[in-house]
N, C-alpha and C positions, 0 to 999 in steps of 0.2 A: 637604597636597594629598590629596583624597579618592582612595580606591583605584580608583574607577571612572574618574577623570580620568587616572590614571597610564597606563592601557592605551591612551588615545587621544592621548597627547602627540605633537604634530607631524604628525598625519595629514591636517590640512586645509590644508596648504600644500605645493606641489610642490617637492621636493628643497631644503628650506632647509638652510643650512650647519649641520654638526654642531658641538657644543660645542668639541671639540678643535680644529676648524678656526678657530673664532672666537677661541679662546685664542691660537693661533699668530699670527693677525692683530693681536690686541691687543698681544702682546709685540713684534711688529715696529713697531707704532705707538709703543710706549713708547721703544724704542731709537732709531728714526729721527726721530720728530717731537717727542717729549718729552725726548729726550736723558737718559733715566733712567740712573742709575749701574748698574754691573755688580752691585752688592749688591742694589739694588732689583729688578732684573730677575731675579736668582736667587731671591729670596724670593717675588716675585709668581708666578713660574713654578711654584715648588714648591707654593704655596698653591692655585693654579688647577688644577694636575694632580691634587692631592689631592681637590679638589671634584669634578672630572670622574670620578675613580675611585669616589668615594662615590656620586655621582648614578646611575651605571650600576647599582649594586647597589640603591640606595634606590628608584629608579623602575622598575627591571627592564629598562631600555634606555637608550641614549645620549640625552642632551638635544640639542635643536637650537635654532635661532634662535626658532622659534615657541613651543616648549615652555618656553623660559626665562621667558616672560611668566606662566606658570601656576605657577611655583614659589612656594610660600607661606612665610610667616614660620615656620611649624612645621617646614618642611623645612630652612630655614637653621638653626633651633635644633637640629634633629637632627644636622646636620652638625657644628656647634660642639661638641655634647655628645660626638659620636664622637671628635673631635680632642682634647677634654679627657680622655676615657678613654684615649686613646693616650699621655697624659702631657705634652701640650703646655702650657706655662706660659701664664699670663694675658696676658703681654706679647706672646707669639707668637700667641695667639688674636686679639689686636687687630690685629696685622699681617695675618693671614689675612682678617679681616673688612674691613680697609681695601683689600686686594687685590680682594676680591669686589665691594665698592662701586665701585671704579674700573673694574673689568671690566664691570659691569652698566651703568654710564654710557656706556661705549664701545659696548656692544651696543645700547643704546637709540638712540644717535646713528647708528650705521652700519647697523643691521638693524631698527630700530623695535621692538626687543624690550623694551618698557617693563615695569618691575617695581618697584612701590613698596614691596614687602615688605622688600627688602634695605635700603632707606633707613630704614625704621622699626626695623631691628635695632639694638640697643644692645650695645656690646662689654662685656666683663667689666671691673669696676672694679679699678683698680690702686692699691695703696698707694704713694704717692710715695716713692721711695727717696732718702733724704738722702745727699748726697755725703759721702765719707769721705776728707778730704784727709790727706796725709802732713804730719808736723810739719816745722818749719823745718830742724831738724838733719838729719832723714832726707832731706829734699829736697836739701840741700847735699851729703850723702854720695852720693846717687844721681848727682849731676852729675859726680862725679869718679871713676867706677868703670868706666871703659872696659875692654873685653875685651882683655887683653894679647896674646892669641893671634891677634888680627885685625890687619890693616894699620892703621897709625897714623891714616890719614885717615878710616877707617871709625869708629874710636873718637871722633875729633874731630867727625865728622858727627853721631853719636848724642848726644854732649855738647851740640852746638849745638842740636839739636832739643829736647832736654829742658830746656835753659836757656831756650829760646824759649817753651816751654809754661809753665814756672814763672815766668819773668821778664816775660812779656807777656800771659799768660792765653789763649793761642791754643788752639783745638781742634786735634787732630792732623790732621784733614782740611784745615784752613786752613793749617797749617804746610807740609804736603806739597804743597799746590797753589801755593805761592809760586814765582815764576819768578826766574831770575838777576837780572833787572832790578829785582826787588823787594827784593833784599838791602839791608838798612838801611845807609845811609851817613851818616845824620844821627841825630837824636833821635826820629824817628817812623817808623812803618811803616804802609803802607796795606794793609788786609786785606779780602778779599772773603769775607763770612760766609754764614750760612744765608739762603736766599731771595735770593741775589745782593746782599745789603745790604753796602755798603762802610762801613768805619769806620777811624779813625786811632787807633793805639795808640802810646804813648810807648815808646821803646827805651832801656833803661838801658845803661851802658857794658859791663857783664858780658855781656849778650846780644850786643851788637855785636862784642865781642872774641871770643866763642865762634864766631860765624858767620865772622868774618874768619879765625880760626885754621883752621877747616874748609876754607874756600875756598883758603887758602894751601897746604894739603896735598892737596886733591882733584886726582887725576891726569888728570881729563877736562876738556879745553878745550871749553866749551860757549858758545852764544850767549845773548843776553839773553832770548830767548823759550823757553829750555830750563828744566827744573825746577831749582830751587835745590838741593834735596837729592836725591842720586842713589844708585842701588843699586850693589852691588859691580861690576856690569857696565856701569855708566854709563847705566842706564835709569831710568825713573820708580820711585821708592821705594815699596814697598807698606807700608801701615799695619801689616800683620802682622809685618813685620821689626822695626819700631819697638816693637810690643807685646811681641814675643818678647825683645828686648834689655832692655826694662823689667822683664819677668818675671825674667830672669836676674839683673839687678842687685838687684831687690827680694829675691829668694831669698838672694843673697849677704849681704844686710844683715839677714836674718831678718824682713823686713816681710811683712804679710799679703797675700793675693791681691788685696785692694782697692787695692793700690799700683800703679795702672795709669797710662799716660800722661795719661788724663783726670783722674786724681787730682792731677796737678801743676797743672792749670788750676783745680781746686777749691781747692788750697792757695794759689794766687795770690790768689783772691778772699777766702778766709777770713783769710789773713795780713794783707791790706790792711784788712779789716774790723776785725781785732783791734788794728791800729795806729791806728784812728780814721778809716778811710776812709769817705767819704760813699757811701751805698747807691746813689744815682742815678749817681754817677760810676763806681762799679764796674759798674753795669748797662751803661753806655756802653762801658767797656773790654772787657767780656765779649761784647758784641753781643747781649744779650738783648732780645727784642722787648717783653717784659713785665717790670715790676718784680717781679711775683710769682715769676718764676723766680730772680731774684737774692735775694729775701727768704729763700729756703731756707737761705742761708748764715748768716743771723742766728740761725736755730735751731741750726745746727751749732756756731756759735761759742758760743752760750749753753750747749749741752750740754758743750762742752769746758771752759768755765769752771766749770760745776757739778761735772764730774768732778774737776777740780783742787781745788775747794773741799772735796769729800767726802774726797779723799785727804789733804789738808793740815790742815784745820781740826780742832782737838781735839774740838770738840763734835759734829762730823759723823761721828766714828768709832764 
């Protein structure tokens, strides 16, 4: 934006709403109409508050609905450069850019504050992170390492969750969103995945036994529409609790920080692939929209085989 323009921002419209007011309306819209998760709301609010604070300094005054139209691509680049200088990782920058795009679409619809510059902005390129699954022996060890200082039913709950992630390939969010009525009683489980897409996953006896064992010990009598996995107080279980327990178990076994709940899902896919599983079938089991997402596991498995070859073959030493 030219310096001469910055001094005239918002002067040719009577009392247009200020940027922080539009942000507040956008967040209410996300919560009430879009049913955004608490995680999304928190990240988007932080990103937009950061942009508001930056714009006050960058333009010398608060932006409003009118002046949002005049923000140029160079201004957005300056903002992202500032955030990068603050130490923000590339993945977090993409989240902030996504928040800005969503916000400007909202501002365009509600306040006719059209801005094509933000649409033209390209986010930083990310190197795709390959999954780092735990090996089969470590996965088995993790499943039987409940905290002896906690109540037995909590240990059984955690074992059931980890067995479900490793034995059925669920995301942690999918496991924690299951209702009591969803508890597997047969050989299959109906899962609601990303984008509201439903899939059927087979349930092996070990998974069903772990869940049955947890339910037999759980002290809370709940109805079919209550969460399957409960907190120590009988409320909805937070993913952070599960992640913390996984971290404790991984540390006890000397496993790296990459041994997260999601690593059990990765292990599910990689071990199936190693055993000759069909890539398309694994895609269906994981709930991937694209085969490309599942193909990452072929590279992981190839790297595992190559590592074993280098370690064992006399000519590779």
